[in-house]
Every structure is written in structure tokens, then in C-alpha cells.
MARBA-3410 file (N, C-alpha, C, O; in Angstrom, 1 decimal):
160
247.6,7.7,-145.9,247.1,7.2,-144.6,246.7,5.7,-144.8,246.0,5.4,-145.7 ~ 247.2,4.9,-143.9,247.0,3.5,-144.1,245.8,3.0,-143.2,245.6,3.5,-142.1 ~ 245.0,2.1,-143.8,243.9,1.5,-143.0,244.3,0.4,-142.1,243.5,-0.2,-141.4 ~ 245.5,0.0,-142.2,246.0,-1.1,-141.4,246.8,-0.7,-140.2,247.8,-1.3,-139.8 ~ 246.4,0.4,-139.6,247.1,0.9,-138.4,246.7,0.0,-137.2,245.7,-0.7,-137.3
247.4,0.1,-136.1,247.1,-0.7,-134.9,245.7,-0.4,-134.4,245.0,-1.3,-133.9 ~ 245.3,0.9,-134.4,244.0,1.3,-133.9,242.9,0.7,-134.7,241.9,0.2,-134.2 ~ 243.0,0.8,-136.1,242.0,0.2,-136.9,241.8,-1.3,-136.8,240.7,-1.8,-136.7 ~ 243.0,-2.0,-136.7,242.9,-3.4,-136.6,242.3,-3.8,-135.2,241.6,-4.8,-135.1 ~ 242.6,-3.1,-134.2,242.1,-3.4,-132.8,240.5,-3.1,-132.9,239.8,-3.9,-132.4
240.1,-2.0,-133.5,238.7,-1.7,-133.6,237.9,-2.8,-134.3,236.9,-3.3,-133.8 ~ 238.4,-3.2,-135.5,237.8,-4.3,-136.3,237.8,-5.6,-135.5,236.8,-6.4,-135.6 ~ 238.9,-5.9,-134.9,239.0,-7.1,-134.1,238.0,-7.2,-133.0,237.4,-8.2,-132.8 ~ 237.9,-6.1,-132.2,236.9,-6.1,-131.1,235.5,-6.1,-131.7,234.6,-6.8,-131.1 ~ 235.2,-5.4,-132.8,233.8,-5.5,-133.4,233.5,-6.9,-133.8,232.3,-7.3,-133.6
234.3,-7.5,-134.5,234.1,-8.9,-135.1,233.9,-9.9,-133.9,233.0,-10.7,-133.9 ~ 234.8,-9.7,-132.9,234.7,-10.6,-131.7,233.4,-10.4,-131.0,232.8,-11.4,-130.5 ~ 233.0,-9.2,-130.8,231.7,-8.9,-130.1,230.5,-9.5,-130.9,229.6,-10.1,-130.2 ~ 230.5,-9.4,-132.2,229.4,-10.0,-133.0,229.4,-11.5,-132.8,228.3,-12.1,-132.7 ~ 230.6,-12.1,-132.9,230.7,-13.6,-132.8,230.2,-14.0,-131.4,229.5,-15.1,-131.3
230.6,-13.3,-130.3,230.1,-13.7,-129.0,228.6,-13.5,-128.8,228.0,-14.4,-128.3 ~ 228.1,-12.4,-129.3,226.7,-12.2,-129.3,225.9,-13.3,-130.1,224.9,-13.7,-129.6 ~ 226.4,-13.6,-131.2,225.8,-14.7,-132.0,225.8,-16.0,-131.2,224.8,-16.7,-131.2 ~ 226.9,-16.3,-130.6,227.0,-17.6,-129.8,226.0,-17.6,-128.6,225.4,-18.6,-128.4 ~ 225.9,-16.5,-127.9,225.0,-16.4,-126.8,223.5,-16.5,-127.3,222.7,-17.3,-126.6
223.1,-15.8,-128.3,221.8,-15.9,-128.8,221.5,-17.3,-129.3,220.4,-17.8,-129.1 ~ 222.4,-17.9,-130.0,222.2,-19.3,-130.5,222.0,-20.3,-129.4,221.1,-21.2,-129.4 ~ 222.8,-20.2,-128.3,222.7,-21.1,-127.2,221.4,-20.9,-126.5,220.7,-21.9,-126.1 ~ 220.9,-19.6,-126.3,219.6,-19.4,-125.7,218.5,-20.0,-126.6,217.6,-20.7,-126.0 ~ 218.5,-19.8,-127.9,217.5,-20.3,-128.7,217.5,-21.8,-128.7,216.4,-22.4,-128.7
218.6,-22.5,-128.7,218.6,-24.0,-128.7,218.0,-24.5,-127.4,217.4,-25.6,-127.4 ~ 218.2,-23.9,-126.3,217.8,-24.4,-125.0,216.4,-24.0,-124.6,215.6,-24.7,-124.0 ~ 215.9,-22.8,-125.0,214.7,-22.2,-124.5,213.6,-22.1,-125.6,212.4,-22.0,-125.2 ~ 213.9,-22.1,-126.8,212.8,-21.9,-127.8,212.5,-23.3,-128.5,213.4,-23.9,-129.1 ~ 211.3,-23.7,-128.5,210.9,-24.9,-129.1,209.7,-24.7,-130.0,208.8,-23.9,-129.7
209.7,-25.4,-131.1,208.5,-25.3,-132.1,207.3,-26.0,-131.4,207.5,-26.9,-130.7 ~ 206.1,-25.5,-131.8,204.9,-26.1,-131.4,204.8,-27.6,-131.9,205.2,-27.8,-133.1 ~ 204.4,-28.5,-131.1,204.2,-29.9,-131.7,203.3,-30.0,-132.8,202.3,-29.2,-132.9 ~ 203.5,-30.9,-133.7,202.7,-31.1,-134.9,201.3,-31.7,-134.5,201.3,-32.9,-134.0 ~ 200.2,-31.0,-134.7,198.9,-31.6,-134.4,198.0,-31.6,-135.7,196.9,-32.1,-135.6
198.5,-31.1,-136.8,197.7,-31.0,-138.0,197.3,-32.4,-138.5,198.0,-33.4,-138.3 ~ 196.1,-32.5,-139.1,195.7,-33.8,-139.7,194.1,-33.9,-139.7,193.5,-32.9,-139.5 ~ 193.6,-35.0,-139.9,192.2,-35.3,-139.9,191.9,-36.2,-138.8,192.5,-37.2,-138.5 ~ 190.9,-35.7,-138.0,190.4,-36.4,-136.8,188.9,-36.7,-137.0,188.1,-35.9,-137.2 ~ 188.6,-38.0,-136.8,187.2,-38.4,-136.9,186.6,-38.4,-135.5,187.1,-39.0,-134.5
185.5,-37.6,-135.3,184.8,-37.5,-134.0,184.1,-38.8,-133.8,183.2,-39.2,-134.5 ~ 184.6,-39.6,-132.8,184.1,-40.9,-132.5,183.1,-40.9,-131.3,182.0,-41.5,-131.5 ~ 183.5,-40.4,-130.2,182.6,-40.4,-129.0,182.3,-39.0,-128.7,183.1,-38.1,-128.6 ~ 181.0,-38.7,-128.6,180.6,-37.4,-128.3,179.3,-37.4,-127.4,178.5,-38.3,-127.4 ~ 179.2,-36.4,-126.6,178.0,-36.2,-125.7,177.6,-34.8,-125.8,178.4,-33.8,-125.7
176.3,-34.6,-125.9,175.6,-33.3,-125.8,176.0,-32.3,-126.9,176.1,-31.1,-126.7 ~ 176.4,-32.9,-128.1,176.7,-32.0,-129.2,175.4,-31.5,-129.8,174.3,-32.1,-129.6 ~ 175.4,-30.3,-130.5,174.2,-29.9,-131.2,173.6,-31.0,-132.1,174.4,-31.8,-132.7 ~ 172.3,-31.2,-132.1,171.7,-32.3,-132.7,172.1,-32.5,-134.2,172.3,-33.6,-134.7 ~ 172.3,-31.3,-134.9,172.6,-31.4,-136.3,174.1,-32.0,-136.5,174.4,-32.5,-137.6
174.9,-31.9,-135.5,176.2,-32.5,-135.6,176.2,-33.9,-135.0,177.0,-34.8,-135.5 ~ 175.4,-34.2,-134.0,175.5,-35.5,-133.3,174.9,-36.6,-134.3,175.3,-37.8,-134.1 ~ 174.1,-36.3,-135.2,173.5,-37.3,-136.1,174.3,-37.7,-137.3,173.8,-38.4,-138.2 ~ 175.5,-37.2,-137.4,176.3,-37.5,-138.6,177.8,-37.8,-138.3,178.3,-37.5,-137.2 ~ 178.4,-38.4,-139.3,179.8,-38.7,-139.2,180.6,-37.5,-139.5,180.5,-37.0,-140.6
181.3,-37.0,-138.5,182.0,-35.7,-138.6,183.5,-35.8,-138.5,184.0,-36.5,-137.6 ~ 184.2,-35.2,-139.4,185.7,-35.1,-139.3,186.1,-33.7,-139.0,185.5,-32.8,-139.5 ~ 187.1,-33.6,-138.1,187.7,-32.3,-137.8,189.1,-32.3,-138.5,190.0,-33.1,-138.2 ~ 189.2,-31.4,-139.5,190.5,-31.2,-140.2,191.2,-30.1,-139.6,190.6,-29.0,-139.5 ~ 192.5,-30.3,-139.3,193.3,-29.2,-138.7,194.5,-29.0,-139.5,195.3,-29.9,-139.8
194.8,-27.8,-139.9,196.0,-27.4,-140.6,196.7,-26.4,-139.7,196.1,-25.5,-139.1 ~ 198.0,-26.6,-139.6,198.8,-25.9,-138.6,199.9,-25.1,-139.3,200.6,-25.6,-140.2 ~ 200.1,-23.9,-138.8,201.2,-23.0,-139.2,201.8,-22.5,-137.9,201.4,-21.4,-137.4 ~ 202.7,-23.2,-137.3,203.3,-22.8,-136.0,202.2,-23.0,-134.9,201.7,-24.1,-134.7 ~ 201.8,-21.8,-134.3,200.8,-21.9,-133.3,199.4,-21.6,-133.8,198.4,-21.7,-133.1
199.4,-21.2,-135.1,198.1,-20.8,-135.7,197.4,-22.0,-136.4,198.1,-22.8,-137.0 ~ 196.1,-22.2,-136.1,195.4,-23.3,-136.6,194.3,-22.9,-137.6,193.6,-21.8,-137.3 ~ 194.0,-23.6,-138.6,193.0,-23.4,-139.6,192.3,-24.8,-139.8,193.1,-25.8,-139.8 ~ 191.1,-24.8,-140.1,190.5,-26.1,-140.4,189.0,-26.0,-140.6,188.5,-25.0,-140.8 ~ 188.4,-27.2,-140.5,186.9,-27.2,-140.7,186.4,-28.5,-140.1,187.1,-29.5,-139.9
185.1,-28.5,-139.8,184.3,-29.7,-139.5,183.7,-30.1,-140.8,183.1,-29.3,-141.5 ~ 183.8,-31.3,-141.2,183.3,-31.8,-142.4,182.5,-33.1,-142.2,183.0,-34.0,-141.4 ~ 181.4,-33.3,-142.9,180.7,-34.5,-142.8,179.6,-34.6,-143.8,179.5,-33.8,-144.7 ~ 178.8,-35.6,-143.7,177.6,-35.8,-144.6,176.4,-35.6,-143.8,176.3,-36.1,-142.6 ~ 175.4,-34.8,-144.3,174.2,-34.6,-143.6,173.1,-35.5,-144.0,171.9,-35.2,-144.0
173.4,-36.7,-144.3,172.4,-37.7,-144.7,172.8,-38.4,-146.0,172.6,-37.8,-147.1 ~ 173.2,-39.6,-146.0,173.5,-40.3,-147.2,174.9,-40.0,-147.8,175.6,-39.2,-147.2 ~ 175.2,-40.6,-148.9,176.5,-40.4,-149.5,176.5,-39.4,-150.6,177.5,-39.2,-151.3 ~ 175.4,-38.7,-150.7,175.2,-37.7,-151.8,176.2,-36.5,-151.6,176.2,-36.0,-150.5 ~ 176.9,-36.1,-152.6,177.9,-35.0,-152.5,177.2,-33.7,-152.2,177.8,-32.9,-151.6
175.9,-33.6,-152.6,175.2,-32.3,-152.3,174.9,-32.1,-150.8,174.8,-31.0,-150.3 ~ 174.9,-33.2,-150.0,174.7,-33.2,-148.6,175.9,-33.0,-147.8,175.9,-33.0,-146.5 ~ 177.1,-32.8,-148.4,178.3,-32.6,-147.7,178.3,-31.3,-147.0,177.9,-30.3,-147.6 ~ 178.8,-31.3,-145.7,178.8,-30.0,-145.0,180.3,-29.7,-144.7,181.1,-30.6,-144.5 ~ 180.6,-28.4,-144.6,181.9,-27.9,-144.2,181.7,-26.7,-143.3,180.9,-25.8,-143.7
182.3,-26.6,-142.2,182.2,-25.5,-141.3,183.6,-25.0,-141.0,184.3,-25.7,-140.3 ~ 184.0,-23.8,-141.5,185.3,-23.3,-141.3,185.6,-22.9,-139.9,184.8,-22.3,-139.2 ~ 186.9,-23.1,-139.5,187.3,-22.8,-138.1,188.7,-22.2,-138.2,189.5,-22.4,-139.1 ~ 189.0,-21.3,-137.2,190.4,-20.8,-137.1,190.7,-20.6,-135.6,189.7,-20.5,-134.8 ~ 191.9,-20.6,-135.3,192.3,-20.4,-133.9,193.8,-20.5,-133.7,194.6,-20.3,-134.6
194.2,-21.0,-132.5,195.6,-21.1,-132.2,195.8,-22.3,-131.2,194.9,-22.8,-130.6 ~ 197.1,-22.6,-131.0,197.5,-23.7,-130.2,198.5,-23.1,-129.1,199.6,-22.8,-129.4 ~ 198.0,-22.9,-127.9,198.8,-22.3,-126.8,198.7,-23.2,-125.6,197.7,-23.8,-125.3 ~ 199.9,-23.4,-125.0,200.0,-24.2,-123.7,199.4,-25.6,-123.9,198.7,-26.1,-123.0 ~ 199.7,-26.2,-125.0,199.3,-27.5,-125.4,197.8,-27.7,-125.5,197.3,-28.8,-125.4
197.1,-26.6,-125.7,195.6,-26.6,-125.9,195.2,-26.0,-127.2,195.7,-24.9,-127.7 ~ 194.3,-26.6,-127.9,193.7,-26.1,-129.1,192.5,-25.3,-128.8,191.6,-25.6,-128.0 ~ 192.4,-24.1,-129.4,191.2,-23.3,-129.3,190.9,-22.8,-130.7,191.7,-22.0,-131.3 ~ 189.8,-23.3,-131.3,189.4,-22.9,-132.6,187.9,-22.5,-132.6,187.1,-23.0,-131.8 ~ 187.5,-21.5,-133.4,186.1,-21.1,-133.5,185.8,-20.8,-134.9,186.6,-20.5,-135.8
184.4,-20.8,-135.1,183.9,-20.4,-136.4,182.4,-20.2,-136.4,181.8,-20.5,-135.4 ~ 181.9,-19.6,-137.4,180.5,-19.2,-137.5,180.0,-19.6,-138.9,180.6,-19.3,-139.9 ~ 178.8,-20.2,-138.9,178.2,-20.6,-140.2,176.9,-21.4,-140.0,176.4,-21.6,-138.9 ~ 176.4,-21.8,-141.2,175.2,-22.6,-141.2,175.6,-24.1,-141.6,176.5,-24.3,-142.4 ~ 174.8,-25.0,-141.0,175.0,-26.4,-141.4,173.6,-26.9,-141.9,172.6,-26.4,-141.6
173.6,-27.9,-142.8,172.4,-28.4,-143.5,171.3,-28.8,-142.5,170.2,-28.4,-142.8 ~ 171.6,-29.5,-141.5,170.5,-30.0,-140.6,170.2,-29.1,-139.4,169.3,-29.4,-138.6 ~ 170.8,-27.9,-139.3,170.6,-27.0,-138.2,169.6,-26.0,-138.6,169.5,-25.5,-139.7 ~ 168.8,-25.6,-137.6,167.7,-24.6,-137.8,168.3,-23.2,-138.0,167.7,-22.4,-138.7 ~ 169.3,-22.9,-137.2,169.8,-21.6,-137.2,171.4,-21.6,-137.4,172.0,-22.7,-137.4
172.0,-20.4,-137.5,173.4,-20.3,-137.6,174.1,-20.7,-136.3,173.6,-20.4,-135.2 ~ 175.2,-21.4,-136.5,175.9,-21.9,-135.3,177.2,-21.0,-135.2,177.7,-20.5,-136.1 ~ 177.6,-20.8,-133.9,178.9,-20.2,-133.6,179.6,-21.1,-132.7,179.4,-21.1,-131.5 ~ 180.5,-21.9,-133.3,181.1,-23.0,-132.5,182.5,-22.6,-132.0,183.2,-21.9,-132.7 ~ 182.8,-23.1,-130.8,184.2,-23.0,-130.3,184.6,-24.4,-129.9,183.9,-25.1,-129.1
185.8,-24.8,-130.3,186.3,-26.1,-130.0,187.5,-25.9,-129.1,188.5,-25.2,-129.5 ~ 187.6,-26.5,-128.0,188.7,-26.5,-127.1,189.1,-27.9,-126.8,188.2,-28.7,-126.6 ~ 190.4,-28.2,-126.8,190.8,-29.5,-126.5,192.3,-29.6,-126.4,193.1,-28.7,-126.6 ~ 192.8,-30.8,-126.2,194.2,-31.1,-126.1,194.4,-32.5,-126.8,193.5,-33.3,-126.9 ~ 195.6,-32.7,-127.1,196.0,-34.0,-127.8,196.6,-35.0,-126.8,197.5,-34.6,-126.0
196.1,-36.2,-126.8,196.6,-37.3,-126.0,196.9,-38.4,-127.0,196.0,-39.0,-127.6 ~ 198.2,-38.7,-127.2,198.6,-39.7,-128.2,198.1,-39.3,-129.5,198.5,-38.2,-130.0 ~ 197.2,-40.1,-130.2,196.7,-39.8,-131.5,195.3,-39.3,-131.4,194.6,-39.3,-132.4 ~ 194.8,-38.9,-130.2,193.4,-38.4,-130.1,193.4,-37.0,-129.7,194.2,-36.4,-129.0 ~ 192.3,-36.3,-130.1,192.0,-35.0,-129.6,190.8,-35.2,-128.6,189.8,-35.8,-129.0
190.9,-34.6,-127.5,189.9,-34.7,-126.4,189.5,-33.3,-126.0,190.4,-32.5,-125.7 ~ 188.2,-33.0,-126.0,187.8,-31.7,-125.7,186.4,-31.4,-125.6,185.5,-32.3,-125.5 ~ 186.0,-30.1,-125.8,184.6,-29.7,-125.8,184.3,-28.9,-127.0,185.1,-28.2,-127.6 ~ 183.0,-29.0,-127.5,182.5,-28.2,-128.5,181.4,-27.4,-127.9,180.4,-27.9,-127.3 ~ 181.5,-26.1,-128.0,180.4,-25.2,-127.5,179.8,-24.4,-128.6,180.4,-23.8,-129.4
178.4,-24.4,-128.6,177.7,-23.6,-129.5,177.4,-22.3,-128.8,176.5,-22.3,-127.9 ~ 178.1,-21.2,-129.1,177.9,-19.9,-128.4,176.6,-19.3,-128.7,176.1,-18.5,-127.9 ~ 175.9,-19.7,-129.8,174.6,-19.1,-130.1,173.5,-19.6,-129.1,172.7,-18.8,-128.6 ~ 173.5,-20.9,-128.9,172.5,-21.5,-128.0,173.0,-21.7,-126.6,172.2,-22.0,-125.7 ~ 174.3,-21.7,-126.4,174.9,-21.9,-125.0,175.1,-23.4,-124.7,175.5,-23.7,-123.6
174.8,-24.3,-125.7,174.9,-25.7,-125.4,176.4,-26.1,-125.5,177.2,-25.5,-126.3 ~ 176.8,-27.1,-124.8,178.2,-27.5,-124.8,178.2,-29.0,-124.7,177.5,-29.7,-124.0 ~ 179.2,-29.6,-125.5,179.3,-31.1,-125.5,180.8,-31.5,-125.5,181.6,-30.6,-125.7 ~ 181.0,-32.7,-125.2,182.4,-33.2,-125.1,182.6,-34.2,-126.3,181.6,-34.7,-126.9 ~ 183.9,-34.4,-126.7,184.1,-35.3,-127.8,185.5,-35.9,-127.6,186.4,-35.4,-126.9
185.7,-37.0,-128.3,187.0,-37.7,-128.5,187.1,-37.9,-130.0,186.2,-38.5,-130.6 ~ 188.2,-37.4,-130.6,188.4,-37.5,-132.0,189.7,-38.3,-132.3,190.7,-38.0,-131.7 ~ 189.6,-39.4,-133.2,190.7,-40.2,-133.4,191.4,-39.7,-134.7,190.8,-39.4,-135.7 ~ 192.8,-39.7,-134.7,193.5,-39.3,-135.8,193.4,-40.3,-136.9,193.4,-41.5,-136.7 ~ 193.2,-39.8,-138.2,193.0,-40.7,-139.3,194.2,-40.6,-140.2,194.6,-39.6,-140.6
194.8,-41.8,-140.4,195.9,-41.9,-141.4,195.5,-41.5,-142.8,194.5,-42.1,-143.2 ~ 196.2,-40.7,-143.4,195.8,-40.4,-144.8,196.6,-41.3,-145.7,197.8,-41.4,-145.7 ~ 195.8,-42.1,-146.5,196.4,-43.0,-147.4,196.6,-42.3,-148.8,195.7,-41.9,-149.4 ~ 197.9,-42.3,-149.2,198.2,-41.7,-150.4,198.2,-42.7,-151.6,198.7,-43.8,-151.4 ~ 197.7,-42.3,-152.7,197.8,-43.2,-153.9,199.2,-43.0,-154.6,199.4,-41.9,-155.1
200.0,-44.0,-154.5,201.3,-43.8,-155.0,201.4,-44.6,-156.4,201.2,-45.8,-156.4 ~ 201.6,-43.8,-157.4,201.7,-44.4,-158.7,203.1,-44.9,-159.0,203.4,-45.6,-160.0 ~ 204.1,-44.7,-158.0,205.4,-45.2,-158.2,205.5,-46.6,-157.9,206.5,-47.3,-158.3 ~ 204.6,-47.2,-157.1,204.7,-48.6,-156.7,203.9,-49.4,-157.7,202.7,-49.2,-158.0 ~ 204.6,-50.3,-158.3,204.0,-51.2,-159.3,204.2,-52.6,-158.9,203.8,-53.5,-159.7
END
């Protein structure tokens, strides 16, 4: 019995053609309708703020954002007085990026704060700035901020 009969060749031809057409349709759909989330990861220095918790308002604070698709991880980092490394603060955050909006939250203690904070950061990116709100869910206080993107300068040993 031969595998090269007209029935077999027709069956394999239709099967291969169907797979190729399906692949072409799915690829065309993906190229037109599916887009990756814009890149927002980086370090942002909070420059202008109003009504932030006192322990955050009195220090230079950076918001570091790491992105994996729509998922965000990061922290608030700053100095709680002076340049001493012991006074460095870090507050871990996690969240996501949906509909062009950042929503990150975290819970922890900061050096200058009397009690544990539970912060939620909501905002959006405009050019190289993050603009939004920081809410302390523990106390119910809410403040606004503008954070400027900081260029990371790399030390290149290749340039002489």
C-alpha cells in the first residue's frame, strides 16, 4: 500500500494549507492589535510634592521602577538625614501598568516615620516625568508629586 495516493496527498495538502492560513491570520491580528506596554522603567527623582507624609516630604526621594511587561517592581529610596549610609531608606513597591497608568503599593517602616506606612502610588507618564498621587492608606493622607526621570550615567572602561 502506497502512502502517495491521491487521497493522502490531498489530505496532507489541505492540512498544511489550513495551518499556513491560520498562521497568517493570527500573525496579521497580532501585528495590528497587540502592542507591548511602553517602557517606563528607570529612576525618577521626586521634585515637586504636596501633602506627602512628613517623613517623606523632608528628604530627597527617588522612585525606582523596574518593568516586566505590565508588571512593575520598585522602591522609594532616599536619605533620612545627611549622607550617612546608615540613614538610607528603601521602601519596596509592586504593582502594574494598565491603561497608561501606574499603580504600585507597598508596606513598611521608614526611618523618620512614627508608624508603619502602607503607600499606594498612582500616576501616569508625561514625556520624561511621572505625575501622580501618593496615598498613605494607614493614615488616609494623600499627596501629589511630579518625579523627573534621571539619566543613569554608566562608567565605561572602554573609553580611554
